[in-house]
C-alpha positions, 0 to 999 in steps of 0.5 A, spaced: 499 500 500 502 507 498 505 511 504 508 518 504 514 515 504 513 513 497 513 520 495 518 523 491 518 530 493 513 533 498 511 540 499 508 543 505 503 549 505 500 552 511 495 557 512 498 561 517 491 565 519 488 558 521 487 558 529 494 554 530 497 556 524 503 558 528 505 551 529 508 550 522 515 550 523 515 545 529 511 541 524 516 541 518 522 540 523 518 534 526 516 531 519 523 532 516 526 528 522 521 523 520 524 522 513 518 525 509 522 528 503 520 535 504 523 540 499 518 546 499 515 550 505 509 555 503 505 560 508 499 563 505 494 568 508 488 568 503 484 564 499 487 567 493 494 565 495 492 558 497 490 557 490 496 560 487 500 556 491 497 549 490 497 550 483 505 551 483 506 545 488 502 541 483 506 544 477 512 543 480 511 535 481 510 534 488 506 528 489 505 529 497 502 536 499 502 536 506 497 542 508 496 545 515 489 549 516 482 548 518 476 545 514 475 550 509 483 550 507 482 542 506 476 542 502 479 548 497 485 543 497 481 537 496 478 540 490 484 542 487 487 535 487 481 531 486 482 526 480 490 526 481 495 522 484 497 527 489 497 525 496 494 529 501 497 530 508 493 533 513 495 538 519 489 540 523 490 547 525 483 549 525 478 550 530 473 544 528 478 540 524 472 535 522 475 532 516 481 530 520 476 527 526 472 523 520 479 520 518 481 519 525 487 523 524 490 526 531 488 533 533 495 534 536 500 537 531 506 532 533 501 526 532 499 528 526 506 529 523 507 522 525 501 520 521 504 523 515 510 520 516 508 513 518 501 513 515 497 509 510 494 512 504 486 511 502 481 514 497 476 518 499 470 521 496 469 529 495 462 532 495 460 537 489 455 543 490 454 546 483 461 543 481 464 546 488 467 541 493 466 540 500 468 534 504 464 534 510 457 537 509 454 542 505 447 546 508 442 551 506 438 555 512 440 555 519 448 553 518 449 559 513 447 564 519 451 560 524 457 561 519 456 568 518 456 569 526 463 565 527 467 571 527 475 569 527 476 573 533 470 568 536 474 562 534 480 564 536 478 565 543 473 560 544 475 554 539 470 549 538 465 552 543 464 558 538 460 553 534 455 553 540 455 561 541 454 562 534 448 557 533 444 560 539 445 567 535 443 565 529 437 561 531 434 567 534 434 571 528 432 565 523 427 565 518 424 558 516 424 557 508 421 552 503 425 547 499 424 542 494 428 536 494 429 532 487 433 526 486 435 525 478 437 518 479 430 516 481 431 513 487 426 517 491 420 521 490 421 528 490 420 531 497 417 538 498 417 542 505 414 548 507 417 550 513 424 548 514 430 550 519 435 547 515 437 542 509 444 539 509 448 534 505 453 530 508 459 527 504 463 525 510 461 523 517 463 529 522 461 537 522 460 543 526 465 541 531 464 534 532 457 533 530 455 526 526 451 526 520 448 520 521 450 513 525 452 510 518 455 516 514 462 515 511 467 519 507 468 512 503 461 510 502 460 513 495 453 516 497 451 522 500 447 523 507 441 528 506 437 531 511 431 536 512 429 539 519 423 542 520 422 548 523 418 548 530 418 550 537 424 551 541 423 545 545 423 541 539 430 543 536 433 542 543 430 535 543 434 534 536 440 538 538 441 533 544 442 527 539 447 531 534 453 528 536 452 521 535 447 522 529 441 519 532 437 526 531 435 523 524 430 518 527 426 524 530 419 525 527 421 532 525 427 530 521 427 527 514 433 523 512 435 519 506 441 517 502 443 518 495 448 519 490 445 525 487 440 531 489 437 537 487 435 542 492 430 548 489 428 554 494 423 559 492 428 565 492 436 563 491 439 562 498 446 561 500 449 554 501 454 553 506 460 548 504 464 546 510 464 553 513 464 557 506 459 560 503 460 558 496 454 557 491 447 559 492 440 555 490 438 551 486 444 547 487 446 540 484 449 535 489 453 529 487 459 525 489 466 524 486 468 517 488 475 516 490 477 523 488 482 524 493 488 520 496 489 522 503 494 519 508 491 517 515 493 513 521 495 505 520 489 504 525 484 508 521 478 504 519 475 511 515 476 509 508 480 504 504 485 505 498 481 502 491 487 503 487 488 507 480 482 508 476 477 508 481 476 515 481 469 517 477 467 524 476 461 525 475 458 519 479 454 514 475 
């Protein structure tokens, strides 16, 4: 099986603006001592810089790119290298680090470095929303307001607790919306909802600082988990929130949950769509799954995904 040690050349790209971005030099030194063939180190402070830097390191022929940052940085990188043979090493330097959690990559920088050096390589799926990538969850509704309430200052001060504070702020001003869910593969009947709190489409397993998409969700199952939460009294939403951590909230009578390879979400008026913490597109939105799209280094003990080998990637899903 492929490993990071098989790489000819590795580049490190650090989002210096991420919550723990200052840890980058220790990480680089640690991986070099462990034998990772790092030949270039780049620091970026913006999405524009990240795009240019990723294009450069891919063009330079690095077959291992080790990226330090949060979920937004990982998603952007995954979208850039999807469908290639480039391996992704993950240094979880953000606030939630849900992508790393899904893949069982340690949150400790030292342990994450050890994973890059000694881990195995797996293939993971990549979600697409109108062509834009997402690794964890894409959503319409309450989560958009949560993202808008999550200021960098709040995340720096409170860390993962910032998500709870932002959710309370967003909930207070949330307005219900109408949506129609269409399934182009014909595996489900069209679903129409008049009074919604949120619609979410999960590619991975975790989101929102440790919540679970569903008890069976995985980032290597070639399907999307789709759920719609009806608006209602606060007590109902509190009862749903109690079961977000393990994903069993999908059994609540105000939650509708299905799985599919593709779904189209249509709303009365165009609404913004949150992709792993970034507002990246609007409804109507076509959600699909790009199978085995990205090669990622994970711990040897991780059971989150497998390596299916060359030619396994398939875009779009069929």
